[in-house]
Structures are given as C-alpha cells and as structure tokens.
N, C-alpha and C positions, 0 to 999 in steps of 0.2 A: 379563588382560583377553585377546579372542581377536583376532586378527590379521584386518587387510582387506589381500587382496590389491591390488596397486597395477599396475592391467593397462595401464594405457598414463600412465607416468608423466613429470612434467614438470619438467626441469631445461633449465640452462645449456646452450645449443649456438651455433653458429660464425655464428650471423643472427641470433641474437638473448641478450640481457643474459642473467647466471644468477640463476636464481630465489632469491631471498633473503626468506624471510618470518620477520616477526614474528608472535608469536601473546600474546595478552596474555589472563589470565583476571582478571574481575573479582569480587572476596568482595560487592562492593556489601553493604557494612557490616553483611554475613553474612546477608542475606533467600538470596542463592547458596551462600555456603562451611558456614552451618551443615547445609545437606543434602548437596552437592558439596564430595568433594575435589578443593578446587582445586589444590593442590601436587601432585596426582597427576596431576591432567588435563595443568598444564605439562611434569610429568614425561616422560608417555607421549605427548604431543603434539610435545613438540622432539626424538622419534625417527625424527622424520616428516625425509626425505632435504634438504627442501627449505626447512627450519625451520630457522635458525639464530640464535634465539633465544626462547629460551619461559619468558615470566613468568606470577605472580600476582601482585594487589596491593587492597588495601582498596577504594580507590575509582580504578579509572581515569578516570572522567568529574573525577574534581578536577583542580587543574592539576599540583600533580607528578603524575601520571599521566599526562596527556597531555604531560608532561615527557619521561617516560620513555620513550615513543614515538617523540618527535621526537630526542632525544638517539641514540636504536638507529638510527633512519635516516642522522642527520648520522654518528653515527662507525663503527658496525656495515654499511654499506653496508644495509640493509633496505630490499629495494624492491618490498613489497606487508606488507598488517597486516590480519592480524584478530584481532577484538578478541569475546570470550566474554563478554557482560555482559548487561545488561534491553533492552528494547523497541526496538529500532533508532528507532519514533517518539519517543523521545523523545534517544537519544547520536547517530543516525547521525551526523547536522550535524556534532556537537561533535568524534568525532574525523574527519569527512574534512579540517573545517577544521585538525585538528594537524596532519594528514598534508601540508595546502598549506602551510602556515608553516614547515614543513622542507624543502620545497623537491620534495616527491612529488607526484603527479598524485592528486587526491583519489578519481580511478574506481579506484584498488589499491588497495582495501581492502574487507573483507568483515564484515557484521555479523553477529553469533550469539547467538537470544534464548536464554542460559539462565537468565532468570531467569523468567519467564512462560509457558514453554515447557519448563521443567527441574525446578527448583527448587519452584517454588509448585505442582507439580502432582504431585511423586512427592518430597513431605516424609519419610514413614513408607520410605523404601528407597533410604537413601543410598547403599547400592553398587548400584544399577541406572540412581540417578540419576547418578553421575560416569561409570557405562561411559558412559550415553544423553551427556551432556554432551563425554565421550572420543570420540565417531561425532560430533558434528555441527560440534564442530570441528577433527576432520579433515577433514570436510565439506568446510567453509569453508576451509582451506588448498588442498585441491582446483581449489576454483573461481575463488581468487587465482590460483592460478599459472597458471588461463587467462587470467586478463583482462589484456586491455589497455589501454592510456592510452587515455583518449576525453575531448575536450574540449567544453567547454560551448557551444551557437546559439542564436540569436535567431531566429525567422522571422514570418514573418508574419502574422498569426491576425484571421480576419473577424468582424467586429465583429457575428455575429448566432448567434444561441443558437437551440436547437432543446429545446422544452421536449416530452417523450411523457407524454401521460398529462394531462388536463385537470378532476383531481379537484382537493382543497385544499392538498397539496402542491405541486401543480403549477402552480394557479396563483400561489400566495404566489412560486414560484420564477421565474414568468414576470413578474409585479409587480416583485421587487427585479430583477431584471435590466436591465426596462424603466427603472427608474427610475438606474441605472446608466449609461442613454446607448447602449444595447446595441439591436437589434433583437430581436424575438423569435416565432416563431413556434411556435405550441402546439396542440399537434397531440391530437387525441381519438378514440379509435378507436365511441363509444355518441354517438347521438345532443345531449347535452344533457351539459352540464360538474357537478362537485360529487364525482363518484365514490361513493365509499362514504357518507357522506355523506346519499346520497339516500333510505339503505333506515332512517335514523336519525331521531327526532324529536329528542329532547336530548341536550345533551351533557354528560358531565362537568367541573366538579364544580360550575358551575353553573347546571344547568338550560335555556343556551340552547340556545334555537332550531337547529336543524341547518340549517332548511332559509332561514333568517335569514343565516348563514355563507354558505352557498352564493350566494343571492341577492345578499350585500352582497359577496361577492369576483369575482364574472361580471361586475358591474357594473363594476368597475376593471379588469376584463380589457376587456373590451366598449368601454371610454370612451377608453381608452388609445392611440393610434396606431400605436406602436411594438410593439404586440401584435396576430400575426396569427392570429385563433383558427378551428382547422382542426377543424369537426367530423363525426363518422361518415368520418373518415378511416381508412386503414391502412397500415403502414410498407412500403414493398417493398424498399427497398435501404438501407444503409448502408456508407459508405467513405471511405476518407482517412484522417486520423492529424488527432493533437492540435492545433488551432488550424485544418485546414484537413479537415473532415468535406464527403461531399459525401451528401444525406441523401434518397430519395425515398418517394413516397407517393401515395395513390391516395384521392383524395375522389368520394365517393358523392353525387350529388343527384337530385331530380326529371330531371333535362338526361342524365342519366349521370354514368360513372364520368369524372372528371379527373385526370388524372397530371399531378403535381409533381415539381420536382428541385429542391431547393436548397443553398447553400454554408452553411454555420457552423463559426464557429470553438469550437462547445463542444459538447455533449448531453445535455441533464438527463433520468434516468431515474424517472420518478413513477408510475410504472404500479400501485404499490399492491402487494395481498401476497395470499398465496395460504396457505396455514395446513398444513402438511404433516406427517401421520401416519403415524410410524415404525412399521414391522410388529414384531411380536411379537421382543425382541432386541437390537433392532440399536439399536445408540447406549447401547447398555446400558437400552434402553426398557420400563420394567417389572421389571428385575432390582435 
C-alpha cells in the first residue's frame, strides 16, 4: 500500500487529552467482505499512530458489534470511534447511541460508507476496493482525531414556512404545512400557479386532466388563510440558519415593485428542474 504522508498529525498534547481512536470494519454479512479484504484494512489502519484498536466484525450494527465498541471505550480508553460499514443513513445514529451508552460524547464519531461507495461499485476489483477502503477509513481517522465534543442545543424556531415555487409540489407542500398549523408564504416567479403542469394536457397513468389538478390545488391554496400566495415574485436574499431564516423577495404589481422581508423557520425549494445534457465523455456519457 502506498503511504500517505501525515503533514499535520494530531496526538495527545499537554492541553488536550491523548487521541485514542478505535476503528471497526464491518463485513456487512459479506456485502463488504466478499469484495474488500477487511482483515487487511483493519491491519493497515491499525498502523496509524492515533489508532489504538482496529478490528473487523461480521455485523457491527448488531448488539454484539456495538458491545465491542462500548467495551473498548470503557476498558481501553478509546475516545474517538470510526466505523467503516454501510450507509450512515442506516446506522450512524445506532453507533452514536452506543458511544453515548458507554459514556463517550456521541459526536466523537465518524461513519465511513464502504458498502455503497466501495464494495457495491467495485465488485470486480477487490484489490482496488481494499485500497480505497483503507484510504477512506484513514481519512475518517484523521477527521475524528480533530473533532471536539459537541452538545445538542434547542433553539426557538419560527412557526412559518417559506415555499419557493408554486407548481404542484410547491402547492402540495404549502397545503401540508398549513394543515400542521404553520403559516406559509408561497413564492412564485410567474403570474400563475401550476408550473410544468400548465404545459401538459393529461397525466399518466389515468389520463387525468392536468388543468383540473392545477385548479383544485390552486383553490385549496387560495382558500387557506394560513397560506400567503405571492405571484410575480423573485427572491432577493436568504439569510440565517435552520429555524431562523430571513427571506427577502420583490413582488411585481401594476402599481410597481413591492419589497418584502419575512422570518421563517424552514424553507422548501420546489423550483422544478431542468434537464442537464452532459458533453461527450462527461460522467462516461455515450461511452
């Protein structure tokens, strides 16, 4: 394996506890280990100076797999954890909770996806897949070594949603939010609702009239006093953070432009799409 120089190593310092990383490589029941040499990954990553424990196990997400991590935290002083496994969408929370049960801050954790991003896409190249897994896992080690413990906080959120785009998706989102007791500002750049459906006659698979769908949803939006529909409007600014956004937009009317600024807890982008035509060879196009 080619060596990757560590230009900025992170180890224990007088003003910071020694970094002790535990690395755990999951077989995923063969989904990973049938392609990736998980033993080699554990051995190579274990050579990193900050890695004090490096193991591989059939199912890291199982109770025994989680127990491995918890025991190493309690008995071996592991204070950072990296798990190379499936998608974080599935089990990142699982492992964070395991850290928490063992008394370690759940944010001193890094999840490396080596199933969807390695073994499933490199089935015919086990050596390359193994090398890639080693590099991704080492990257996870370098990242987690630099992380500080975090504490979750609660912030007051504005009970107001801004929906950008009054096509079918935007109108449905606005109606759904209003039904949950939220105030909604629905911003549309054109002079009518409906978006792409205004260009269609019937809809698949029932040959339903596109105009009927638009008219019904528009009526629902206009009749709901919680929804403020703003046509002929364009965004001028978005600022803030989740729960507390400031949204500015300009409405055009026969009397002239009107500038508005509102506060919102969430922003929904329902602005439609535009087909992207890649050039020859881009992303393997036509190859």
